[in-house]
C-alpha positions, 0 to 999 in steps of 0.5 A, a space after each residue: 069559569 075559573 073561580 076567583 081566589 080572593 076572600 069574599 066578604 058580605 056587608 048589609 049596606 054600602 056604608 058597612 062596605 066603606 067601614 069594612 074597607 077603611 077599618 082594614 086599611 084597604 083604601 087611600 082614605 076616600 070611599 071605594 066602589 065595592 069590588 063585586 065578583 061581577 065587576 071584577 070579572 067584567 074587567 078580566 073579561 075586557 082584558 081577556 085574562 083569567 083571574 090567575 094570570 101572572 102580570 109579573 113578579 115585583 123584582 125586589 120583594 118577589 111578590 106575584 101580581 095577578 090579574 085578579 088582584 089588579 082588577 079588584 083594586 081597579 074596581 075599588 078605584 072606580 075603573 070601568 072595564 075599558 080602563 083596566 088594560 091601562 092599569 095592567 100595562 102601567 103595572 107591567 112597566 112599574 115592575 121592570 127592574 129599571 123603574 125600581 118600584 120598591 125604592 120609589 115607593 118606600 123612600 122618605 122622598 115621597 114621590 108618586 107614580 106619574 102615568 102618561 097615556 098615549 095613542 088611540 086608547 085616550 079617545 076610547 076611554 075619554 081621557 083628555 089632555 087639555 083643561 086641568 090636565 094635571 088635576 081632575 080633568 076627566 074620569 079615566 085619568 082620575 080612576 086609573 091614577 087612583 088604581 095604581 095607588 090602591 094596588 100599591 097599598 093592597 098588593 105591596 103594603 105601601 101604606 104610610 108608616 109601613 112600606 111607604 116612609 114618605 116624610 111629606 108625600 104629595 097629592 099625586 099619591 091619590 092619582 097622578 095620570 094625564 093624557 097627552 094632547 096629541 090632536 092639537 100638537 104637531 110634535 111626536 107623541 111621548 111614546 113615539 119618541 120613546 120607541 112605540 109606533 104612533 098608531 099604538 096605545 102606550 103608557 109611560 110611568 115615572 117616579 115623580 115629584 110634585 109638579 112645579 108650575 111656571 109662567 112666561 107670557 111675555 115672549 114668543 121666543 123659544 129660547 126665552 120660554 124654555 129658559 123659564 123651564 130650565 130655571 125651574 129645573 135649576 131650582 130643583 137641583 139647588 133646593 132638592 137634589 143634584 142627581 141627574 135623571 128623568 125630568 118631565 115638562 108639560 107644555 100647554 097650547 099657548 107656549 107650545 104654539 110659539 115653539 111649533 111656529 118656530 119649528 122647534 121639535 121635542 128633540 130641539 126642546 130637550 137639547 136646549 134644556 139639557 144645556 141650560 138646566 145645570 148648576 155649579 155645586 157652589 150654588 148650594 151655599 146660596 140655599 143653606 147647603 154650604 157644608 156639603 160644597 167643600 172643595 168641589 164648588 166648580 163641579 157642574 151638575 146637569 139635570 139630565 145626563 142626556 136630552 133623552 132623559 127629558 120627557 116632553 109632554 104636550 098637554 094643558 088648556 088652550 090659554 095661559 102662558 103656563 107650564 110645569 116641570 115634574 122632577 124625578 124622585 132621586 136621579 137615576 135610581 129610577 128610570 121612566 119606562 114606556 110600554 105599548 098596551 098589550 105588551 107581554 110581561 117578558 118583553 123589554 121596554 122599547 126605551 129606557 
């Protein structure tokens, strides 16, 4: 049996463990699960990986990420062994050049890593995509999202005021993970749209701002429902950034049923929103940014360069005409990446 390389600490009590980890800055401010050798090995055995297996090299700072280090932080976050393959795949996706992990995690913009789960693994680990889908919906999504953050803190030094220079941040920096509600949707899954076979389990990561909730309970027309989503994207273009990039929308069942009844596919949804979610530069003058309009007031800025940049996610509780728009960190500086769970570290992502 291969030895673990990490340093071993001893403590007399669970409270002493907590104080050790908090005093060294190894947590996100919440209590952790002690990463005992037994628990760490259980994660590694589930994933059938030796401790020193290289998951990847972070492309900007050249830091090597091993299975052992991911397992330690996953245990700390509360992960069970069955959750660990999701963490591995999410980190493999985050280390792709196009994701630009260093920029997204060091920026003053304060985004977090959104993780979306697809495929059979959702059911295997009990990840639900219905009630409270963007909140504390279930154990699996909560601890997987938290594991991503703890790994950033302890493996990449992404701590507030150190690498993490966020001015504000948002609550997704504790955990930002949701599962798509594939069973109650006639749409293709997100990962299927992005090149992964439907039968496979997959993870999508996106450098994302905080979710912006919308509501439209007064119509069944797809165009009017989607105009509300597009209007929120236009607001983001006006208030935050005019750079186009990956946006995500979360469409719960009540609104989704109206769209599906009219035979609107995810492709139809994305095409409509791509055409509607755009502003003129002169609109910045209406929100206090007139100084940067100059002579380019008639220039048009779309939220996305193409419909393919919109991630359409079926998730949320069964009632309520709500939805959410999740904006990008900073346009095309970072691209969402989708990988099947179990993909090799040298594989290209199915779709960029």
